[in-house]
N, CA and C atoms as an extended XYZ file, in Angstrom:
276
Properties=species:S:1:pos:R:3:atomname:S:1:resname:S:1:resid:I:1 pbc="F F F"
N        18.011       -0.378      -65.681 N   UNK     1
C        16.641       -0.480      -65.174 CA  UNK     1
C        16.203       -1.892      -65.539 C   UNK     1
N        15.744       -2.670      -64.497 N   UNK     2
C        15.231       -3.979      -64.730 CA  UNK     2
C        13.790       -4.044      -65.112 C   UNK     2
N        13.276       -5.167      -65.242 N   UNK     3
C        11.879       -5.381      -65.694 CA  UNK     3
C        10.874       -4.781      -64.636 C   UNK     3
N        11.194       -5.012      -63.304 N   UNK     4
C        10.299       -4.456      -62.358 CA  UNK     4
C        10.279       -2.906      -62.264 C   UNK     4
N        11.403       -2.353      -62.572 N   UNK     5
C        11.456       -0.884      -62.632 CA  UNK     5
C        10.637       -0.335      -63.771 C   UNK     5
N        10.680       -0.998      -64.947 N   UNK     6
C         9.903       -0.637      -66.137 CA  UNK     6
C         8.455       -0.735      -65.761 C   UNK     6
N         8.018       -1.877      -65.193 N   UNK     7
C         6.702       -2.142      -64.886 CA  UNK     7
C         6.132       -1.114      -63.879 C   UNK     7
N         6.954       -0.751      -62.844 N   UNK     8
C         6.633        0.222      -61.864 CA  UNK     8
C         6.345        1.564      -62.539 C   UNK     8
N         7.233        1.979      -63.480 N   UNK     9
C         7.081        3.199      -64.132 CA  UNK     9
C         5.845        3.126      -65.039 C   UNK     9
N         5.570        2.096      -65.676 N   UNK    10
C         4.386        1.976      -66.476 CA  UNK    10
C         3.139        2.066      -65.667 C   UNK    10
N         3.194        1.519      -64.479 N   UNK    11
C         2.022        1.580      -63.599 CA  UNK    11
C         1.721        3.007      -63.056 C   UNK    11
N         2.787        3.785      -62.840 N   UNK    12
C         2.572        5.186      -62.496 CA  UNK    12
C         2.005        6.012      -63.618 C   UNK    12
N         2.492        5.738      -64.821 N   UNK    13
C         1.980        6.511      -65.980 CA  UNK    13
C         0.529        6.159      -66.191 C   UNK    13
N         0.240        4.853      -66.147 N   UNK    14
C        -1.147        4.430      -66.338 CA  UNK    14
C        -2.122        4.951      -65.237 C   UNK    14
N        -1.638        5.052      -63.976 N   UNK    15
C        -2.424        5.545      -62.960 CA  UNK    15
C        -2.752        7.035      -63.193 C   UNK    15
N        -1.758        7.791      -63.630 N   UNK    16
C        -2.004        9.204      -63.899 CA  UNK    16
C        -2.959        9.434      -65.092 C   UNK    16
N        -2.734        8.622      -66.179 N   UNK    17
C        -3.666        8.778      -67.308 CA  UNK    17
C        -5.049        8.370      -66.959 C   UNK    17
N        -5.202        7.303      -66.172 N   UNK    18
C        -6.466        6.864      -65.740 CA  UNK    18
C        -7.260        7.888      -64.864 C   UNK    18
N        -6.486        8.526      -63.952 N   UNK    19
C        -7.054        9.593      -63.142 CA  UNK    19
C        -7.492       10.797      -63.972 C   UNK    19
N        -6.663       11.129      -64.987 N   UNK    20
C        -7.070       12.176      -65.951 CA  UNK    20
C        -8.334       11.902      -66.650 C   UNK    20
N        -8.439       10.726      -67.174 N   UNK    21
C        -9.679       10.359      -67.939 CA  UNK    21
C       -10.889       10.275      -66.974 C   UNK    21
N       -10.646        9.704      -65.800 N   UNK    22
C       -11.752        9.623      -64.826 CA  UNK    22
C       -12.209       11.031      -64.356 C   UNK    22
N       -11.226       11.957      -64.198 N   UNK    23
C       -11.576       13.335      -63.866 CA  UNK    23
C       -12.448       13.970      -64.925 C   UNK    23
N       -12.110       13.811      -66.146 N   UNK    24
C       -12.814       14.406      -67.282 CA  UNK    24
C       -14.225       13.891      -67.182 C   UNK    24
N       -14.344       12.556      -67.031 N   UNK    25
C       -15.688       11.933      -67.055 CA  UNK    25
C       -16.566       12.513      -65.847 C   UNK    25
N       -15.965       12.438      -64.671 N   UNK    26
C       -16.707       12.909      -63.455 CA  UNK    26
C       -17.018       14.422      -63.567 C   UNK    26
N       -16.119       15.266      -63.986 N   UNK    27
C       -16.421       16.648      -64.129 CA  UNK    27
C       -17.535       16.911      -65.141 C   UNK    27
N       -17.477       16.296      -66.261 N   UNK    28
C       -18.464       16.438      -67.297 CA  UNK    28
C       -19.862       16.016      -66.843 C   UNK    28
N       -19.908       14.761      -66.260 N   UNK    29
C       -21.122       14.211      -65.883 CA  UNK    29
C       -21.719       14.984      -64.681 C   UNK    29
N       -20.877       15.517      -63.804 N   UNK    30
C       -21.457       16.301      -62.691 CA  UNK    30
C       -22.108       17.596      -63.245 C   UNK    30
N       -21.480       18.264      -64.122 N   UNK    31
C       -22.040       19.436      -64.648 CA  UNK    31
C       -23.220       19.233      -65.586 C   UNK    31
N       -23.198       18.067      -66.276 N   UNK    32
C       -24.401       17.733      -67.104 CA  UNK    32
C       -25.552       17.370      -66.190 C   UNK    32
N       -25.313       16.756      -65.141 N   UNK    33
C       -26.404       16.431      -64.173 CA  UNK    33
C       -26.933       17.759      -63.609 C   UNK    33
N       -26.104       18.643      -63.233 N   UNK    34
C       -26.484       19.921      -62.666 CA  UNK    34
C       -27.395       20.709      -63.744 C   UNK    34
N       -26.877       20.731      -64.902 N   UNK    35
C       -27.675       21.428      -65.969 CA  UNK    35
C       -29.022       20.749      -66.230 C   UNK    35
N       -29.050       19.453      -66.162 N   UNK    36
C       -30.268       18.668      -66.432 CA  UNK    36
C       -31.281       18.933      -65.357 C   UNK    36
N       -30.871       19.083      -64.149 N   UNK    37
C       -31.842       19.289      -63.072 CA  UNK    37
C       -31.737       20.750      -62.551 C   UNK    37
N       -32.006       21.713      -63.408 N   UNK    38
C       -31.823       23.062      -63.035 CA  UNK    38
C       -32.739       23.482      -61.874 C   UNK    38
N       -33.944       22.956      -61.749 N   UNK    39
C       -34.883       23.358      -60.669 CA  UNK    39
C       -34.565       22.654      -59.370 C   UNK    39
N       -33.822       21.602      -59.376 N   UNK    40
C       -33.580       20.914      -58.088 CA  UNK    40
C       -32.257       21.219      -57.532 C   UNK    40
N       -32.258       22.087      -56.495 N   UNK    41
C       -31.058       22.506      -55.903 CA  UNK    41
C       -30.418       21.343      -54.986 C   UNK    41
N       -31.164       20.497      -54.529 N   UNK    42
C       -30.698       19.339      -53.798 CA  UNK    42
C       -29.777       18.440      -54.651 C   UNK    42
N       -30.197       18.221      -55.887 N   UNK    43
C       -29.406       17.440      -56.833 CA  UNK    43
C       -28.105       18.085      -57.178 C   UNK    43
N       -28.168       19.438      -57.330 N   UNK    44
C       -26.936       20.142      -57.694 CA  UNK    44
C       -25.960       20.058      -56.484 C   UNK    44
N       -26.444       20.239      -55.277 N   UNK    45
C       -25.541       20.138      -54.098 CA  UNK    45
C       -24.952       18.646      -54.040 C   UNK    45
N       -25.779       17.639      -54.240 N   UNK    46
C       -25.287       16.336      -54.229 CA  UNK    46
C       -24.206       16.088      -55.259 C   UNK    46
N       -24.325       16.635      -56.429 N   UNK    47
C       -23.307       16.474      -57.500 CA  UNK    47
C       -22.046       17.144      -57.134 C   UNK    47
N       -22.114       18.330      -56.558 N   UNK    48
C       -20.895       19.037      -56.129 CA  UNK    48
C       -20.169       18.347      -55.005 C   UNK    48
N       -21.001       17.935      -53.984 N   UNK    49
C       -20.434       17.174      -52.842 CA  UNK    49
C       -19.839       15.826      -53.274 C   UNK    49
N       -20.431       15.203      -54.267 N   UNK    50
C       -19.862       13.923      -54.807 CA  UNK    50
C       -18.490       14.212      -55.458 C   UNK    50
N       -18.393       15.301      -56.205 N   UNK    51
C       -17.143       15.623      -56.880 CA  UNK    51
C       -16.032       16.024      -55.824 C   UNK    51
N       -16.396       16.748      -54.780 N   UNK    52
C       -15.476       17.091      -53.730 CA  UNK    52
C       -15.136       15.851      -52.905 C   UNK    52
N       -16.070       15.048      -52.716 N   UNK    53
C       -15.826       13.761      -51.963 CA  UNK    53
C       -14.845       12.837      -52.710 C   UNK    53
N       -14.917       12.822      -53.990 N   UNK    54
C       -14.011       12.121      -54.817 CA  UNK    54
C       -12.567       12.622      -54.635 C   UNK    54
N       -12.450       13.926      -54.659 N   UNK    55
C       -11.132       14.526      -54.423 CA  UNK    55
C       -10.625       14.166      -53.086 C   UNK    55
N       -11.517       14.178      -52.072 N   UNK    56
C       -11.053       13.864      -50.656 CA  UNK    56
C       -10.588       12.408      -50.620 C   UNK    56
N       -11.346       11.555      -51.225 N   UNK    57
C       -10.945       10.084      -51.195 CA  UNK    57
C        -9.684        9.791      -51.953 C   UNK    57
N        -9.515       10.449      -53.082 N   UNK    58
C        -8.236       10.273      -53.847 CA  UNK    58
C        -7.044       10.798      -53.049 C   UNK    58
N        -7.262       11.897      -52.413 N   UNK    59
C        -6.194       12.532      -51.623 CA  UNK    59
C        -5.804       11.726      -50.434 C   UNK    59
N        -6.768       10.969      -49.877 N   UNK    60
C        -6.536       10.197      -48.649 CA  UNK    60
C        -5.867        8.842      -48.987 C   UNK    60
N        -6.407        8.112      -49.925 N   UNK    61
C        -6.041        6.777      -50.108 CA  UNK    61
C        -4.986        6.515      -51.228 C   UNK    61
N        -4.736        7.465      -52.113 N   UNK    62
C        -3.868        7.227      -53.200 CA  UNK    62
C        -2.551        7.995      -52.872 C   UNK    62
N        -1.492        7.238      -52.941 N   UNK    63
C        -0.154        7.803      -52.564 CA  UNK    63
C         0.383        8.515      -53.806 C   UNK    63
N         0.963        9.675      -53.633 N   UNK    64
C         1.543       10.405      -54.689 CA  UNK    64
C         0.598       11.569      -55.129 C   UNK    64
N         1.141       12.719      -55.440 N   UNK    65
C         0.340       13.894      -55.795 CA  UNK    65
C        -0.045       13.809      -57.279 C   UNK    65
N         0.620       13.047      -58.111 N   UNK    66
C         0.373       13.099      -59.530 CA  UNK    66
C        -1.048       12.580      -59.822 C   UNK    66
N        -1.529       11.571      -59.060 N   UNK    67
C        -2.825       11.077      -59.282 CA  UNK    67
C        -3.877       12.085      -58.990 C   UNK    67
N        -3.775       12.727      -57.807 N   UNK    68
C        -4.752       13.764      -57.456 CA  UNK    68
C        -4.673       14.992      -58.396 C   UNK    68
N        -3.468       15.343      -58.808 N   UNK    69
C        -3.286       16.472      -59.755 CA  UNK    69
C        -3.926       16.134      -61.106 C   UNK    69
N        -3.751       14.869      -61.595 N   UNK    70
C        -4.302       14.502      -62.860 CA  UNK    70
C        -5.865       14.495      -62.773 C   UNK    70
N        -6.383       14.001      -61.594 N   UNK    71
C        -7.849       13.994      -61.461 CA  UNK    71
C        -8.379       15.450      -61.492 C   UNK    71
N        -7.629       16.402      -60.818 N   UNK    72
C        -8.091       17.743      -60.848 CA  UNK    72
C        -8.038       18.400      -62.187 C   UNK    72
N        -6.919       18.086      -62.906 N   UNK    73
C        -6.883       18.563      -64.357 CA  UNK    73
C        -7.931       18.033      -65.163 C   UNK    73
N        -8.218       16.722      -65.057 N   UNK    74
C        -9.275       16.133      -65.766 CA  UNK    74
C       -10.647       16.658      -65.495 C   UNK    74
N       -10.936       16.950      -64.184 N   UNK    75
C       -12.248       17.501      -63.767 CA  UNK    75
C       -12.297       18.947      -64.380 C   UNK    75
N       -11.211       19.662      -64.346 N   UNK    76
C       -11.250       21.008      -64.891 CA  UNK    76
C       -11.442       20.936      -66.388 C   UNK    76
N       -10.854       20.011      -67.072 N   UNK    77
C       -11.066       19.785      -68.530 CA  UNK    77
C       -12.468       19.462      -68.822 C   UNK    77
N       -13.142       18.696      -67.983 N   UNK    78
C       -14.502       18.321      -68.087 CA  UNK    78
C       -15.370       19.541      -68.011 C   UNK    78
N       -15.064       20.401      -67.109 N   UNK    79
C       -15.831       21.623      -66.933 CA  UNK    79
C       -15.689       22.512      -68.205 C   UNK    79
N       -14.484       22.578      -68.746 N   UNK    80
C       -14.259       23.429      -69.926 CA  UNK    80
C       -14.886       22.765      -71.151 C   UNK    80
N       -14.849       21.462      -71.255 N   UNK    81
C       -15.601       20.862      -72.368 CA  UNK    81
C       -16.976       21.101      -72.335 C   UNK    81
N       -17.620       21.026      -71.102 N   UNK    82
C       -19.067       21.307      -70.940 CA  UNK    82
C       -19.397       22.761      -71.384 C   UNK    82
N       -18.491       23.684      -70.902 N   UNK    83
C       -18.699       25.056      -71.269 CA  UNK    83
C       -18.602       25.314      -72.754 C   UNK    83
N       -17.607       24.775      -73.375 N   UNK    84
C       -17.547       24.932      -74.875 CA  UNK    84
C       -18.683       24.308      -75.608 C   UNK    84
N       -19.181       23.184      -75.142 N   UNK    85
C       -20.318       22.491      -75.790 CA  UNK    85
C       -21.556       23.444      -75.595 C   UNK    85
N       -21.713       24.061      -74.485 N   UNK    86
C       -22.899       24.941      -74.287 CA  UNK    86
C       -22.899       26.072      -75.155 C   UNK    86
N       -21.730       26.658      -75.419 N   UNK    87
C       -21.619       27.802      -76.334 CA  UNK    87
C       -21.928       27.434      -77.780 C   UNK    87
N       -21.476       26.260      -78.122 N   UNK    88
C       -21.748       25.841      -79.550 CA  UNK    88
C       -23.185       25.499      -79.772 C   UNK    88
N       -23.885       24.983      -78.693 N   UNK    89
C       -25.277       24.630      -78.902 CA  UNK    89
C       -26.111       25.974      -78.945 C   UNK    89
N       -25.686       27.024      -78.259 N   UNK    90
C       -26.430       28.265      -78.317 CA  UNK    90
C       -26.253       28.956      -79.678 C   UNK    90
N       -25.091       28.798      -80.373 N   UNK    91
C       -24.873       29.447      -81.645 CA  UNK    91
C       -25.807       28.846      -82.769 C   UNK    91
N       -26.195       27.556      -82.643 N   UNK    92
C       -26.956       26.865      -83.653 CA  UNK    92
C       -28.349       27.278      -83.673 C   UNK    92
């Protein structure tokens, strides 16, 4: 494997990790925004549509399924993190 092959592999790995981290952030922020604006259903719909729109844009413009899969896993992890944090704050 030459230098370009190594750099290409490194680029794929960094793209997947970046999508995972971005997914966690977007999922967590979307649910935090929904929780913060409980009375405003328009804001909740906008947050959910924004999250789904991000999925659609990633699926359309990014080649390879690993990036979209990592974003989905990250968004799911963000949802789980939010849920675990809500349980801990209720216990206190």
